[in-house]
ZAVEXPA-789212 format. One record per residue (C-alpha): x, y, z; residue number from 1; residue in one letter. Coordinates in nm, 4 decimals, padded with zeros to 6 digits, m for minus. Layout:
! residues N
[[X Y Z] NUM "A"]
...
! end
This chain:
! residues 348
[[00.7408 00.7975 01.3728] 1 "M"]
[[00.9500 00.5236 01.5295] 2 "G"]
[[01.2191 00.5234 01.7954] 3 "D"]
[[01.4409 00.2672 01.6200] 4 "H"]
[[01.4908 00.0726 01.9407] 5 "N"]
[[01.6058 m00.2412 01.7613] 6 "E"]
[[01.9405 m00.1238 01.6250] 7 "A"]
[[02.2060 00.1386 01.6503] 8 "T"]
[[02.1636 00.4380 01.4258] 9 "S"]
[[02.5159 00.5756 01.4012] 10 "H"]
[[02.6916 00.6231 01.0634] 11 "G"]
[[02.5136 00.4430 00.7833] 12 "G"]
[[02.7972 00.2217 00.6610] 13 "L"]
[[02.9153 00.1443 01.0142] 14 "A"]
[[02.5645 00.0427 01.1187] 15 "A"]
[[02.5255 m00.1736 00.8083] 16 "L"]
[[02.8541 m00.3450 00.8832] 17 "A"]
[[02.7206 m00.4300 01.2297] 18 "Q"]
[[02.3958 m00.5651 01.0904] 19 "L"]
[[02.5546 m00.7485 00.7956] 20 "F"]
[[02.9088 m00.8581 00.8916] 21 "P"]
[[03.1447 m00.8636 00.5971] 22 "G"]
[[02.9468 m00.6132 00.3914] 23 "L"]
[[03.1687 m00.3668 00.2060] 24 "T"]
[[03.0737 m00.0741 m00.0117] 25 "A"]
[[03.2423 00.1754 m00.2390] 26 "A"]
[[03.2453 00.5388 m00.1345] 27 "A"]
[[02.9845 00.7484 m00.3160] 28 "P"]
[[03.0967 00.9773 m00.5967] 29 "A"]
[[03.1385 01.3297 m00.4584] 30 "P"]
[[02.8473 01.5619 m00.5222] 31 "A"]
[[02.9019 01.9030 m00.6740] 32 "S"]
[[02.9766 02.1613 m00.4015] 33 "P"]
[[02.6798 02.3636 m00.5279] 34 "S"]
[[02.4392 02.0667 m00.5432] 35 "A"]
[[02.1281 02.0758 m00.3278] 36 "N"]
[[02.0952 01.7419 m00.1541] 37 "L"]
[[01.7561 01.5896 m00.0755] 38 "D"]
[[01.6795 01.3264 00.1829] 39 "G"]
[[01.5098 00.9949 00.1132] 40 "A"]
[[01.4324 00.6812 00.3105] 41 "V"]
[[01.4556 00.3316 00.1658] 42 "A"]
[[01.2615 00.0579 00.3452] 43 "T"]
[[01.3518 m00.3054 00.2750] 44 "I"]
[[01.0969 m00.5678 00.3804] 45 "I"]
[[01.1582 m00.9425 00.3705] 46 "S"]
[[00.9339 m01.2289 00.4762] 47 "S"]
[[01.2440 m01.3989 00.6187] 48 "T"]
[[01.5886 m01.2376 00.6509] 49 "S"]
[[01.7295 m00.9757 00.4170] 50 "I"]
[[02.0338 m01.1228 00.2378] 51 "P"]
[[02.3515 m00.9171 00.2797] 52 "A"]
[[02.3775 m00.9083 m00.0987] 53 "A"]
[[02.0775 m00.6758 m00.1195] 54 "L"]
[[02.2082 m00.3783 00.0843] 55 "P"]
[[02.5406 m00.4318 m00.0932] 56 "A"]
[[02.3621 m00.4083 m00.4289] 57 "A"]
[[02.1756 m00.0948 m00.3205] 58 "L"]
[[02.4973 00.0729 m00.2137] 59 "L"]
[[02.6629 m00.0240 m00.5425] 60 "S"]
[[02.3776 00.1466 m00.7303] 61 "H"]
[[02.3856 00.4501 m00.4999] 62 "A"]
[[02.7609 00.5180 m00.5081] 63 "A"]
[[02.7949 00.6157 m00.8777] 64 "P"]
[[02.4977 00.8495 m00.8361] 65 "L"]
[[02.6646 01.0305 m00.5470] 66 "G"]
[[02.4051 00.9055 m00.2989] 67 "I"]
[[02.5347 00.8444 00.0507] 68 "R"]
[[02.3852 00.6308 00.3260] 69 "C"]
[[02.3582 00.8410 00.6403] 70 "E"]
[[02.2027 00.5888 00.8778] 71 "S"]
[[02.0713 00.2338 00.8934] 72 "A"]
[[01.8124 00.0924 01.1333] 73 "H"]
[[01.6815 m00.2597 01.1777] 74 "A"]
[[01.3073 m00.2208 01.2302] 75 "L"]
[[01.2510 m00.5932 01.2674] 76 "R"]
[[01.4954 m00.8669 01.3683] 77 "L"]
[[01.3918 m01.2150 01.2559] 78 "T"]
[[01.5264 m01.3696 01.5773] 79 "A"]
[[01.8204 m01.3011 01.8100] 80 "P"]
[[02.1275 m01.3331 01.5948] 81 "G"]
[[01.9287 m01.4685 01.3003] 82 "A"]
[[01.9141 m01.1643 01.0772] 83 "G"]
[[01.7249 m00.8521 00.9792] 84 "V"]
[[01.3702 m00.8770 00.8475] 85 "G"]
[[01.3026 m00.5066 00.7895] 86 "V"]
[[01.5712 m00.2448 00.7303] 87 "L"]
[[01.5463 00.1312 00.6927] 88 "E"]
[[01.8198 00.3312 00.5193] 89 "L"]
[[01.8311 00.7092 00.5303] 90 "R"]
[[01.9919 00.8453 00.2144] 91 "L"]
[[02.1098 01.1822 00.0834] 92 "A"]
[[02.1554 01.2797 m00.2798] 93 "G"]
[[02.0400 01.5153 m00.5492] 94 "T"]
[[01.6786 01.4957 m00.6616] 95 "A"]
[[01.7848 01.3595 m01.0007] 96 "D"]
[[02.0085 01.0965 m00.8402] 97 "A"]
[[01.7371 00.9763 m00.6046] 98 "L"]
[[01.4864 00.9630 m00.8914] 99 "S"]
[[01.7275 00.7440 m01.0900] 100 "A"]
[[01.7987 00.5287 m00.7861] 101 "F"]
[[01.4338 00.4381 m00.7175] 102 "G"]
[[01.3790 00.1941 m01.0082] 103 "P"]
[[01.7240 00.0423 m00.9557] 104 "L"]
[[01.6422 m00.0215 m00.5900] 105 "A"]
[[01.3065 m00.1751 m00.6778] 106 "Q"]
[[01.4627 m00.4158 m00.9275] 107 "R"]
[[01.7404 m00.5089 m00.6841] 108 "A"]
[[01.4817 m00.5888 m00.4198] 109 "G"]
[[01.2823 m00.8065 m00.6578] 110 "S"]
[[01.5961 m00.9941 m00.7577] 111 "A"]
[[01.6526 m01.0848 m00.3920] 112 "H"]
[[01.2903 m01.1627 m00.3040] 113 "G"]
[[01.2381 m00.8451 m00.0992] 114 "C"]
[[01.0338 m00.5264 m00.1257] 115 "D"]
[[01.2288 m00.2012 m00.1510] 116 "V"]
[[01.0391 00.1275 m00.1282] 117 "S"]
[[01.1867 00.4759 m00.1542] 118 "L"]
[[01.0069 00.7817 m00.0186] 119 "Q"]
[[01.1142 01.1411 00.0416] 120 "P"]
[[01.2392 01.1967 00.3943] 121 "A"]
[[00.9779 01.4703 00.4383] 122 "A"]
[[00.7028 01.2151 00.3695] 123 "V"]
[[00.8572 00.9466 00.5909] 124 "R"]
[[00.8964 01.1933 00.8795] 125 "D"]
[[00.5505 01.3532 00.8558] 126 "A"]
[[00.2965 01.2513 01.1193] 127 "R"]
[[00.0288 01.0651 00.9282] 128 "K"]
[[m00.3269 01.1920 00.9663] 129 "R"]
[[m00.5202 01.0140 00.6889] 130 "L"]
[[m00.5186 00.6598 00.5513] 131 "F"]
[[m00.7407 00.5599 00.2597] 132 "V"]
[[m00.7793 00.2042 00.1361] 133 "F"]
[[m00.9141 00.0201 m00.1619] 134 "D"]
[[m01.1409 m00.2645 m00.0499] 135 "M"]
[[m01.1349 m00.5664 m00.2843] 136 "D"]
[[m00.8046 m00.7575 m00.2705] 137 "S"]
[[m00.6713 m00.4936 m00.0299] 138 "T"]
[[m00.8710 m00.4788 00.2942] 139 "L"]
[[m01.0478 m00.8013 00.2000] 140 "I"]
[[m00.9224 m01.1070 00.0161] 141 "R"]
[[m01.2048 m01.1286 m00.2354] 142 "Q"]
[[m01.3194 m00.9372 m00.5428] 143 "E"]
[[m01.6807 m00.8878 m00.4343] 144 "V"]
[[m01.8379 m00.8685 m00.7770] 145 "I"]
[[m01.6729 m01.1987 m00.8693] 146 "D"]
[[m01.8233 m01.3557 m00.5574] 147 "E"]
[[m02.1689 m01.2217 m00.6453] 148 "I"]
[[m02.1232 m01.3579 m00.9964] 149 "A"]
[[m02.0229 m01.6961 m00.8523] 150 "R"]
[[m02.3575 m01.7213 m00.6765] 151 "D"]
[[m02.5335 m01.6037 m00.9919] 152 "A"]
[[m02.3579 m01.8668 m01.2042] 153 "G"]
[[m02.1720 m01.6203 m01.4283] 154 "I"]
[[m01.8368 m01.6043 m01.2517] 155 "V"]
[[m01.6157 m01.6762 m01.5527] 156 "E"]
[[m01.7634 m01.3997 m01.7666] 157 "Q"]
[[m01.7436 m01.1437 m01.4876] 158 "V"]
[[m01.3944 m01.2468 m01.3720] 159 "A"]
[[m01.2543 m01.1943 m01.7207] 160 "R"]
[[m01.3909 m00.8392 m01.7278] 161 "I"]
[[m01.2638 m00.7730 m01.3728] 162 "T"]
[[m00.9108 m00.8841 m01.4601] 163 "E"]
[[m00.9024 m00.6651 m01.7707] 164 "S"]
[[m01.0197 m00.3656 m01.5680] 165 "A"]
[[m00.7675 m00.4211 m01.2870] 166 "M"]
[[m00.4872 m00.4397 m01.5422] 167 "N"]
[[m00.6024 m00.1156 m01.7009] 168 "G"]
[[m00.6881 m00.2825 m02.0311] 169 "E"]
[[m01.0445 m00.1467 m02.0409] 170 "I"]
[[m01.2062 00.1594 m01.8894] 171 "D"]
[[m01.3307 00.0983 m01.5348] 172 "F"]
[[m01.6721 00.2571 m01.5868] 173 "Q"]
[[m01.7321 00.0457 m01.8956] 174 "E"]
[[m01.6163 m00.2689 m01.7160] 175 "S"]
[[m01.8449 m00.1944 m01.4221] 176 "L"]
[[m02.1401 m00.1354 m01.6536] 177 "R"]
[[m02.0775 m00.4686 m01.8278] 178 "R"]
[[m02.0319 m00.6678 m01.5073] 179 "R"]
[[m02.3317 m00.5211 m01.3247] 180 "V"]
[[m02.5417 m00.5663 m01.6383] 181 "G"]
[[m02.4693 m00.9395 m01.6292] 182 "L"]
[[m02.6222 m00.9518 m01.2799] 183 "L"]
[[m02.9630 m00.8253 m01.3901] 184 "R"]
[[m03.2378 m01.0439 m01.2408] 185 "G"]
[[m03.0124 m01.2055 m00.9792] 186 "A"]
[[m03.1769 m01.2491 m00.6383] 187 "S"]
[[m03.1105 m00.9742 m00.3835] 188 "A"]
[[m03.0443 m01.2526 m00.1315] 189 "D"]
[[m02.7033 m01.2878 m00.2961] 190 "I"]
[[m02.5739 m00.9819 m00.1111] 191 "I"]
[[m02.6089 m01.1129 00.2480] 192 "P"]
[[m02.4884 m01.4584 00.1375] 193 "R"]
[[m02.1725 m01.3143 m00.0148] 194 "V"]
[[m02.1186 m01.0816 00.2806] 195 "R"]
[[m02.0994 m01.3857 00.5088] 196 "Q"]
[[m01.8093 m01.5196 00.2995] 197 "R"]
[[m01.6022 m01.2011 00.3087] 198 "I"]
[[m01.2678 m01.2482 00.4827] 199 "T"]
[[m01.0335 m00.9725 00.5916] 200 "L"]
[[m00.6815 m00.9608 00.4549] 201 "T"]
[[m00.4306 m01.0791 00.7181] 202 "P"]
[[m00.3168 m00.7836 00.9263] 203 "G"]
[[m00.6065 m00.5567 00.8227] 204 "A"]
[[m00.7683 m00.5528 01.1656] 205 "R"]
[[m00.4350 m00.5021 01.3431] 206 "E"]
[[m00.3269 m00.2268 01.1049] 207 "L"]
[[m00.6492 m00.0336 01.1543] 208 "C"]
[[m00.6309 m00.0769 01.5319] 209 "R"]
[[m00.2788 00.0667 01.5288] 210 "A"]
[[m00.3760 00.3579 01.3037] 211 "L"]
[[m00.6737 00.4403 01.5240] 212 "K"]
[[m00.4400 00.4551 01.8235] 213 "R"]
[[m00.2081 00.6817 01.6271] 214 "L"]
[[m00.4997 00.9194 01.5717] 215 "G"]
[[m00.5386 00.8636 01.1977] 216 "C"]
[[m00.8622 00.9163 01.0060] 217 "T"]
[[m00.9366 00.6086 00.7917] 218 "M"]
[[m01.1606 00.5574 00.4892] 219 "A"]
[[m01.2364 00.2852 00.2375] 220 "V"]
[[m01.2735 00.4108 m00.1211] 221 "L"]
[[m01.4021 00.1235 m00.3279] 222 "S"]
[[m01.5032 00.0582 m00.6844] 223 "G"]
[[m01.7149 m00.2191 m00.5325] 224 "G"]
[[m02.0500 m00.1872 m00.3604] 225 "F"]
[[m02.1797 m00.0062 m00.0522] 226 "M"]
[[m02.3341 m00.3038 00.1346] 227 "P"]
[[m01.9857 m00.4505 00.1572] 228 "F"]
[[m01.7987 m00.1237 00.2137] 229 "A"]
[[m02.0214 m00.0348 00.5099] 230 "T"]
[[m01.9733 m00.3872 00.6468] 231 "F"]
[[m01.5949 m00.3446 00.6318] 232 "I"]
[[m01.6232 00.0044 00.7786] 233 "Q"]
[[m01.7983 m00.1404 01.0834] 234 "A"]
[[m01.5625 m00.4381 01.1119] 235 "E"]
[[m01.2469 m00.2239 01.1076] 236 "L"]
[[m01.3705 00.0926 01.2750] 237 "G"]
[[m01.3154 00.3099 00.9685] 238 "L"]
[[m01.4376 00.6676 00.9681] 239 "D"]
[[m01.5827 00.6744 00.6156] 240 "Q"]
[[m01.6905 00.4350 00.3401] 241 "A"]
[[m01.7493 00.5239 m00.0248] 242 "H"]
[[m01.8500 00.2772 m00.2982] 243 "A"]
[[m02.1050 00.2186 m00.5738] 244 "N"]
[[m02.4769 00.1718 m00.5096] 245 "N"]
[[m02.6538 m00.1184 m00.6761] 246 "L"]
[[m02.9992 m00.0475 m00.8193] 247 "K"]
[[m03.2655 m00.2938 m00.7112] 248 "M"]
[[m03.5927 m00.3929 m00.8781] 249 "S"]
[[m03.9064 m00.2042 m00.7759] 250 "A"]
[[m03.9996 m00.4703 m00.5215] 251 "D"]
[[m03.6411 m00.5047 m00.3951] 252 "G"]
[[m03.6228 m00.8748 m00.4742] 253 "S"]
[[m03.3649 m00.8723 m00.7560] 254 "T"]
[[m03.0688 m00.6739 m00.8854] 255 "L"]
[[m03.1627 m00.4371 m01.1657] 256 "D"]
[[m02.8335 m00.4626 m01.3549] 257 "G"]
[[m02.7395 m00.0968 m01.3009] 258 "E"]
[[m02.5754 00.1291 m01.0430] 259 "T"]
[[m02.7256 00.4461 m00.8971] 260 "V"]
[[m02.5368 00.7724 m00.8590] 261 "G"]
[[m02.1844 00.8641 m00.9533] 262 "R"]
[[m01.9499 00.5730 m01.0204] 263 "V"]
[[m01.6527 00.5438 m00.7850] 264 "V"]
[[m01.3805 00.5138 m01.0479] 265 "D"]
[[m01.0168 00.6261 m01.0399] 266 "A"]
[[m01.1039 00.9943 m01.0788] 267 "V"]
[[m01.3705 00.9795 m00.8089] 268 "R"]
[[m01.1342 00.7997 m00.5681] 269 "K"]
[[m00.8832 01.0820 m00.6050] 270 "R"]
[[m01.1563 01.3424 m00.5537] 271 "E"]
[[m01.2786 01.1661 m00.2406] 272 "L"]
[[m00.9267 01.1464 m00.1007] 273 "L"]
[[m00.8791 01.5211 m00.1513] 274 "L"]
[[m01.2225 01.6005 m00.0037] 275 "E"]
[[m01.1541 01.3920 00.3071] 276 "I"]
[[m00.8036 01.5385 00.3387] 277 "A"]
[[m00.9474 01.8915 00.3342] 278 "A"]
[[m01.1886 01.8022 00.6128] 279 "S"]
[[m00.9316 01.6335 00.8419] 280 "V"]
[[m00.7246 01.8485 00.7523] 281 "P"]
[[m00.4209 01.6636 00.6173] 282 "A"]
[[m00.1454 01.7800 00.3851] 283 "S"]
[[m00.0218 01.5521 00.1078] 284 "K"]
[[00.2769 01.4372 00.3149] 285 "E"]
[[00.0344 01.3298 00.5899] 286 "E"]
[[m00.1712 01.1008 00.3646] 287 "I"]
[[m00.1185 00.7313 00.2873] 288 "V"]
[[m00.3203 00.5434 00.0254] 289 "A"]
[[m00.3161 00.1647 m00.0201] 290 "V"]
[[m00.4503 m00.0243 m00.3198] 291 "G"]
[[m00.3818 m00.2962 m00.5749] 292 "D"]
[[m00.5437 m00.2128 m00.9089] 293 "G"]
[[m00.5266 00.0346 m01.1972] 294 "A"]
[[m00.8383 00.2002 m01.0527] 295 "N"]
[[m00.6233 00.3030 m00.7526] 296 "D"]
[[m00.3381 00.4747 m00.9370] 297 "L"]
[[m00.4729 00.8306 m00.9202] 298 "L"]
[[m00.5530 00.7843 m00.5514] 299 "M"]
[[m00.2031 00.6497 m00.4808] 300 "L"]
[[m00.0469 00.9420 m00.6656] 301 "D"]
[[m00.2544 01.1976 m00.4743] 302 "A"]
[[m00.1222 01.0688 m00.1411] 303 "A"]
[[00.2177 01.1536 m00.0013] 304 "G"]
[[00.2801 00.7809 00.0203] 305 "L"]
[[00.1028 00.5495 m00.2239] 306 "G"]
[[00.1403 00.1815 m00.1409] 307 "V"]
[[00.0833 m00.0953 m00.3956] 308 "A"]
[[m00.0249 m00.3960 m00.1890] 309 "F"]
[[00.0195 m00.7301 m00.3698] 310 "N"]
[[m00.0689 m00.5246 m00.6726] 311 "A"]
[[m00.0901 m00.5749 m01.0456] 312 "K"]
[[00.2446 m00.5235 m01.2290] 313 "P"]
[[00.1457 m00.1865 m01.3760] 314 "R"]
[[00.0504 m00.0565 m01.0316] 315 "V"]
[[00.3746 m00.1785 m00.8745] 316 "Q"]
[[00.5746 m00.0026 m01.1434] 317 "E"]
[[00.4028 00.3306 m01.0866] 318 "Q"]
[[00.3457 00.3335 m00.7095] 319 "A"]
[[00.5960 00.4924 m00.4762] 320 "Q"]
[[00.5979 00.1953 m00.2387] 321 "A"]
[[00.5145 m00.1705 m00.2773] 322 "R"]
[[00.4453 m00.4532 m00.0354] 323 "I"]
[[00.4324 m00.8093 m00.1643] 324 "N"]
[[00.3776 m00.9770 00.1705] 325 "Q"]
[[00.0672 m01.1556 00.3038] 326 "P"]
[[m00.0016 m00.9120 00.5881] 327 "S"]
[[m00.1109 m00.5487 00.5742] 328 "L"]
[[00.0675 m00.4885 00.9054] 329 "I"]
[[00.3840 m00.4387 00.6980] 330 "N"]
[[00.2494 m00.0966 00.5960] 331 "V"]
[[00.3476 00.0292 00.9417] 332 "L"]
[[00.7155 m00.0288 00.8671] 333 "Y"]
[[00.6903 00.2380 00.5968] 334 "L"]
[[00.6156 00.4833 00.8793] 335 "L"]
[[00.9436 00.3872 01.0460] 336 "G"]
[[00.7859 00.1896 01.3286] 337 "L"]
[[00.9786 m00.0981 01.4811] 338 "T"]
[[00.8270 m00.4382 01.5456] 339 "S"]
[[00.8258 m00.3651 01.9211] 340 "D"]
[[00.6297 m00.0445 01.8630] 341 "E"]
[[00.3889 m00.2246 01.6301] 342 "I"]
[[00.3310 m00.4996 01.8858] 343 "D"]
[[00.2383 m00.2406 02.1472] 344 "R"]
[[00.0020 m00.0605 01.9090] 345 "L"]
[[m00.1883 m00.3700 01.7997] 346 "V"]
[[m00.2182 m00.5270 02.1447] 347 "A"]
[[m00.5837 m00.5634 02.2480] 348 "E"]
! end
């Protein structure tokens, strides 16, 4: 995806020198004549302009590993002559070298206030057919159960359990059981009241509009609750919604303090992703998953491209890609789309 209409794409180092005047880089160490070289794509995302020191640092890490930069493309220019906001580098190296380079690139990006994600070229170049999303703190800005607890007057107790679960410190099913149990006897009117307060994450609506126009199937896979997942499904035009079902009292007036049916935990999210992928159908390279918590890790790993969006530290360390920007629209840069292409896709 992407026609790279915002920059030249000839020789990697030459293109970088055009984009970042004065940048110099050492030649990569020669690879063994018998080595099989793999392709990878590094995407650098900045909220402002990428400092020249960052691509220089990436090249300095790549050279000793025998990784060469074959092309460079500016996917977003901050302003005419002002700098590059999103940069894509196409790299070539052995599988071992690229594996070693990934963590180095991530740390270099963090040191310069930017996100650096590395994905296999085969994943980057595959036409995406399926996107699956976590809901709380991903498609929406809230953690729904914390909002329900706020209305029920038990927000501090529930929030502590939520944070421990998101950090992977306690089992998700146990944390859900504890949190829902605290809500026993709360009025069912809480659900519509909380639903009115739900706000979409910036860029969520635009991202989903673009993906729909690209022909992608979209689903929300949430460890939260169905009344909210179906609401978000309708708001964003998603194809499927899966979440937990809250049990109500016999007369429907209060929450019973339990869930009904199978819990949507990390294992179930992965199963749902694979089930939906089989029905689309979509191969692993054609799947993108986006989430922020430990409950999303298996889902992110099952996708060709797993994106940690403003995620917990453990998730950022393990995910293939990471975005620490306010807007979900930045996910489209990982597909190689330019800002011009994105603007056309999200236009109403």
